[in-house]
C-alpha positions in Angstrom: -12.0 -0.2 4.6 -9.2 -0.8 2.4 -8.7 0.7 -1.2 -8.3 -1.8 -4.3 -5.7 -1.7 -6.1 -6.0 -1.6 -9.4 -4.1 -1.9 -13.0 -3.9 -1.7 -16.4 -3.2 -4.6 -18.2 -0.8 -3.5 -21.8 -2.2 -4.5 -24.8 -5.4 -6.4 -23.4 -8.4 -6.5 -25.4 -12.3 -6.3 -24.0 -13.2 -10.1 -25.9 -17.3 -7.5 -25.4 -16.9 -4.7 -27.5 -13.2 -5.5 -28.1 -11.8 -2.2 -26.7 -7.5 -1.5 -25.8 -6.2 -1.0 -23.4 -9.4 -0.7 -21.3 -8.6 -3.8 -18.7 -8.2 -3.6 -15.6 -7.1 -6.3 -13.4 -8.2 -7.0 -10.3 -9.0 -8.3 -6.4 -12.2 -8.4 -4.8 -12.7 -11.1 -1.8 -9.3 -12.9 -3.2 -10.9 -13.0 -6.3 -8.8 -12.5 -9.0 -11.6 -9.8 -11.6 -11.2 -8.2 -14.9 -13.3 -5.3 -15.7 -13.6 -3.2 -18.5 -13.5 1.1 -18.2 -15.4 1.0 -21.6 -18.4 -1.2 -21.8 -19.6 -3.1 -18.7 -18.0 -6.9 -18.4 -16.8 -8.4 -15.8 -15.4 -11.8 -15.9 -13.5 -13.5 -12.5 -10.8 -16.9 -12.2 -11.0 -17.7 -8.3 -7.4 -18.4 -7.5 -6.6 -21.6 -7.7 -7.8 -21.5 -11.1 -4.9 -19.3 -11.7 -2.8 -21.1 -10.6 -3.6 -25.0 -12.1 -3.0 -22.0 -15.8 -0.7 -20.3 -15.3 2.7 -20.5 -15.6 4.8 -18.8 -12.7 5.5 -15.7 -15.2 1.7 -14.8 -16.1 -0.4 -12.8 -13.3 -4.1 -15.2 -14.7 -5.6 -17.0 -17.4 -8.7 -15.8 -18.6 -11.0 -17.1 -20.9 -13.6 -14.6 -22.7 -17.3 -17.1 -22.8 
């Protein structure tokens, strides 16, 4: 089992609790996932959606619900 590499997204605000600098970005089973360290917020986006919405300089685009 390999370790999942999680990275903080600088300046990102959690859409649920509003905490700043609490968002982690990682891949889980090939799916980009963001997670808040302060609350239970998570969001996922498959690679195909990210490729269609991103311009080469972005890691992924997430639209809060």
